[in-house]
C-alpha positions in Angstrom: 5.8 43.1 -153.7 4.2 39.7 -153.1 5.5 38.2 -149.9 5.9 34.6 -150.9 8.7 32.3 -151.8 9.5 33.0 -155.4 12.2 32.4 -158.0 13.4 35.6 -159.4 15.0 34.1 -162.4 16.6 30.8 -163.2 18.1 28.5 -165.7 16.9 24.9 -165.6 20.1 23.0 -165.7 20.3 20.0 -168.0 18.8 16.8 -166.6 21.5 14.5 -165.3 24.2 17.2 -165.2 26.3 16.4 -162.1 26.3 18.9 -159.2 29.6 19.4 -157.5 27.9 20.0 -154.2 26.4 16.5 -154.3 29.9 15.0 -154.2 31.0 16.8 -151.1 30.7 15.6 -147.5 30.9 18.0 -144.6 30.1 21.7 -144.2 30.4 24.2 -147.0 33.3 26.6 -147.2 32.3 29.9 -145.8 34.8 32.6 -145.1 32.0 35.2 -144.4 29.9 33.3 -141.9 29.8 29.7 -140.6 27.3 27.5 -142.4 24.0 26.8 -140.9 20.9 28.8 -140.0 21.6 31.7 -137.7 19.6 32.0 -134.4 16.6 34.3 -134.6 18.2 37.1 -132.8 21.0 37.2 -135.2 18.7 37.0 -138.2 16.7 40.0 -137.0 19.9 42.1 -136.8 20.5 41.6 -140.5 24.0 43.0 -140.3 25.4 42.2 -143.7 26.1 38.5 -143.1 26.5 36.4 -146.2 26.7 32.6 -146.3 28.7 31.0 -149.1 29.6 27.6 -150.4 32.0 26.9 -153.3 33.0 23.7 -155.2 35.6 23.2 -157.8 36.2 20.1 -160.1 39.4 18.3 -159.7 42.2 19.6 -162.0 40.0 22.6 -163.0 42.0 25.3 -161.3 44.1 26.0 -164.4 41.0 26.4 -166.6 39.4 29.1 -164.4 39.8 32.9 -164.4 40.8 33.4 -168.1 39.4 33.3 -171.6 35.9 34.2 -172.9 32.8 33.6 -170.9 29.1 34.3 -171.3 26.4 34.5 -168.6 23.1 32.8 -169.2 19.9 33.3 -167.2 16.2 33.0 -167.8 14.2 35.8 -166.2 10.8 34.9 -164.7 8.1 36.0 -167.1 6.1 37.5 -164.2 8.9 39.8 -163.1 10.5 42.9 -164.7 13.4 42.2 -167.0 15.4 44.8 -165.0 15.4 42.4 -162.0 17.4 39.7 -163.8 19.6 42.3 -165.5 20.7 43.7 -162.1 22.0 40.3 -160.8 23.4 39.4 -164.2 25.4 42.6 -164.3 26.8 42.0 -160.8 27.9 38.5 -161.9 29.5 39.8 -165.1 31.4 42.4 -163.1 32.9 39.8 -160.8 33.8 37.5 -163.7 35.7 40.3 -165.3 37.6 41.0 -162.0 38.4 37.3 -161.8 40.2 37.6 -165.2 37.6 36.5 -167.7 36.9 38.2 -171.0 33.2 39.1 -170.7 33.1 41.1 -174.0 33.9 38.1 -176.3 30.7 36.0 -176.1 30.8 34.0 -179.3 34.0 31.9 -178.8 32.9 28.2 -178.9 35.9 27.1 -176.8 35.0 29.5 -174.0 33.0 29.0 -170.8 29.4 29.4 -169.7 28.2 30.8 -166.3 24.7 29.7 -165.5 22.9 31.9 -163.0 19.9 31.2 -160.7 18.5 33.7 -158.2 15.8 32.8 -155.6 14.0 34.7 -152.9 12.3 33.1 -149.9 10.3 34.6 -147.1 12.1 33.8 -143.8 9.9 35.7 -141.5 6.5 37.1 -142.7 5.5 40.7 -142.2 4.1 41.5 -138.7 0.4 41.9 -138.4 -0.7 45.5 -138.3 -1.7 46.8 -134.9 -4.4 49.4 -134.1 -2.7 52.7 -133.4 -4.9 53.3 -130.3 -6.3 50.6 -128.1 -7.3 50.3 -124.5 -9.6 48.9 -121.8 -12.2 50.5 -119.6 -13.6 49.4 -116.2 -16.6 50.5 -114.3 -17.9 49.6 -110.9 -20.5 50.6 -108.3 -20.3 50.0 -104.5 -22.0 51.4 -101.4 -19.4 54.1 -101.4 -20.2 55.3 -104.9 -19.2 54.5 -108.4 -15.8 54.3 -110.1 -14.4 54.2 -113.6 -10.9 53.3 -114.9 -9.5 53.8 -118.4 -6.2 52.5 -119.8 -4.9 53.5 -123.3 -2.2 52.0 -125.4 -0.9 54.2 -128.2 1.3 52.6 -130.8 2.4 54.9 -133.7 5.1 52.6 -135.0 5.0 50.8 -138.3 4.5 47.1 -138.6 7.8 45.2 -139.1 8.3 44.2 -142.7 9.1 40.7 -143.8 12.6 39.2 -143.8 13.6 37.9 -147.2 16.5 35.5 -147.9 18.1 36.1 -151.4 20.3 33.4 -152.8 22.4 33.3 -156.0 23.7 30.1 -157.5 26.3 30.1 -160.2 27.7 27.1 -162.2 30.6 27.6 -164.6 30.9 25.0 -167.4 33.1 24.3 -170.4 31.1 25.2 -173.5 32.6 22.5 -175.6 32.4 19.6 -173.3 29.6 20.9 -171.0 31.7 19.7 -168.0 31.1 21.5 -164.8 34.2 23.3 -163.6 33.0 25.3 -160.6 29.8 26.1 -158.8 28.9 28.1 -155.8 26.1 29.7 -153.9 25.7 32.8 -151.7 22.8 34.0 -149.6 21.8 36.8 -147.2 18.8 38.0 -145.4 17.3 41.5 -145.6 14.2 43.3 -144.6 11.7 44.0 -147.3 11.8 47.6 -148.3 15.1 48.4 -146.5 16.4 51.5 -148.2 20.0 50.4 -147.6 19.6 47.0 -149.2 18.3 47.8 -152.6 18.2 45.2 -155.3 21.4 46.5 -156.8 23.1 46.5 -153.4 22.1 42.9 -152.7 23.2 41.7 -156.1 26.6 43.4 -155.7 27.1 42.1 -152.2 26.2 38.5 -153.0 28.3 38.3 -156.2 31.4 39.9 -154.5 31.1 37.4 -151.5 30.7 34.4 -153.9 33.8 35.3 -155.9 36.0 36.3 -153.1 39.2 34.3 -153.6 37.8 32.7 -156.7 39.8 29.7 -158.0 42.4 30.0 -155.2 43.5 26.9 -153.2 41.4 26.4 -150.1 38.6 28.6 -151.3 36.5 25.7 -152.6 35.9 22.0 -152.0 37.7 20.0 -154.7 35.6 17.1 -156.1 36.0 14.7 -158.9 33.4 15.0 -161.7 32.9 12.8 -164.8 32.6 14.6 -168.1 29.2 14.1 -169.6 
């Protein structure tokens, strides 16, 4: 895996489409962890923290959580198609739990969920150390000669990079293209962690993002003009 900031897959949203987040002042809503960058010690522990922010258009609550919806994403050409499919499947699962009909995808009066997933290197992989290192010292005096040797043995593996994964979801009315809801969720994991597989990360982020979906107090309410 190339350790560099990289977009896993994304949908380029229409130019000029209003972002709900741009109309909000103050910190994002985050029932999982307070917003803002965690201190380094906390980031190194990587104990399943997820940061979320959610925004809902004014008077859009009644439109959410029912009816047909489709998920649209655009996988990066350089990545395996299964990468995008894993995050998309996690999103579809949460939309179904929220009350949407994810099987009926051709209804023109339904809704559209646009999905973007990004990964960024938060802390690069540690430099590899020599397994055996040491120093030697020799000396000669009128009482004879001396020699000292100090060895340092390190059989541990170099610490892998810490990667931040973020998902962004925007739900729009298919007929009017008005944005009804949008949110983002992110978490940090260590590259190659057997516990945090791609599927586990996708499931955790989608579940945190849609926790309390559409309920009062779970998202900032903002006014949005219909395009």
